[in-house]
N, C-alpha and C positions, 0 to 999 in steps of 0.2 A: 217368296219375299223372304225368306227366312228369320233372321232376327227381329227383323220391322214389327212395333206392335201390331197391334190390329188396329183399324180404323172405326172408327165409331158409326154404330148403326144405322143412324140418323142420316147418317153424312147425305146429300142429293149424291145420285148417281155419277153425273157430268164430274162433278169434283173428284169422288173414289175412283173413277177413269183416269183423271190427270193426275190425282197424284199416287195411285198407281205405279202409274207409266213413268211419274221422275222420279220413283225409287227404281224399278226398273234399270233407264237413264244413271242412275248416281251408283247403284251396282257394279254396271256395265265400265265404267272407270276404273274399279276399282283403290277407289282412296275412300281413307276413312271419312268423317266430317269434319277435323281437323286441318287433314288434309283440303280437300274440299275447301275448306273455308280460308286455307291459301292460297290456292287457286282462282277463287273469283270474287275476295273479297266482303264475302255475306262470314257470319261468324259461325260456327260449331252450334252455337243454341238456336239461332236464327233457321239455320239446313233442319235444325231437330225439329223445329215448330210447321217447318214448311210442309218437313216430309209427314209430319205424323197428323196433317189436315189440321194444327188448332190454328193456323194465322196462312192466308195466300200467299204465297210468294209473287217477290216485286217481278214486273217484265223481265227485268235487267238480272235480277239471277240468274230467272229462268236460259234469259239467254248465254249468261254465262256457263255455266254448265252444258248445255250444249255444247258450247267453243270447244270448254275442256272434256267433252267427251267425242269430241273431234266427227260431231253433224254435220252433213252435208245441208247445204241451205235449202233445198226444197226441208232435209225431215225437223230443220231447225223452224223454218215457218209452217208446218205442223204443228209444233211445242207452242207457239205463238197464240197459233188457235185452239189447241185444249186450253191454254191459260186464259182466253180472252173470254169460253164459254165458261170455264172453273168457277172466272173469279165472279161470273155477272149471277149464277147459281147458288155462289160460297156460303153457308149462314153469317150472319152481321152479326153483330155483340149486338144485344141490350144495348135502348137507346139509354142516353144518362135521363136522367129527373130534370125538368125545368127549372128552372131560380129561383120559381115561385112558390116550388114546393117542398125549398129546402132542400133541392141540388143543389151544388159545390157551383157548377160548372152552366146549367141550361146547356138548349139548344137541343137540335136536333139530334141525328145519327148519318152519316153519310150518305149517298142514298148510293154512292157503290166505291170500292176500294179504290184507293188511289197507288200508283206508281210509286214506292221507297224511290224519293231523290240518289240515293247512294249512290256516286257511278265509281267502278273499280279506275284506279289512278289514271287506266291505255286509255277508256274511254275519258275520261272529265278534263284530257288534252285539251280536246277539238273544244269545251266549252270557255276554254280558257277567254278572259281578255282582253280587248285588241290594245295592241302596246300605246304610250302616248305617242311616243317618236314614231313615224310612221317611218316608211324605210328615205319616200324622196324629203323629209323633212329634213334625216341623218346625214342626207348627201347634199342637200345645202348648203347644212350645218359645217363638215368637214369640207366642203368648197372652198365658205366663208374664211373659216381657216388657216387653209391651205395658204389661202390668199394674204391673209395678212401675214404667217413666218415667211413668206416668200417676200414680202416688201419692207418686215423688218430686215433680212437677211439683204437685199440691198443699197437700203439706207445705210447701212450697219458697214458696206463693201465704200458704202461712197463719202462717209466719215468718214476711213484713216487714211484716203486717197489723197 
């Protein structure tokens, strides 16, 4: 793995295997972390956290790396399965102290990591809100305007005669 820093010794084997595979895939791209960040919409520092096992990557980041690495669909699906297994085994951060115990936030740690809602712009287009004007409504308005213009031309022509 070359210049990668060693993974923590207490890392679960599922997480270790996933991160090692992710590192190999990243190395296969030949991209620096900065270039990878530019191609995947996840920053260099995010990729450092993911590839050093300090934070689980969001599912979309793994999919973006698979896309950049040119993996076939079946290989990308295998990475998605590895991600699922690793995320369930990933060590959880310590739970915040309850509010009544002097902690500022209270509440419990989440049961599972959630996907980062950040999507690259090319994927976010599919989730764009529907336009206020439907195509049918636009055609209706255009038709009314055309009829109004035609009537005004006819009335103007009759007024001149």
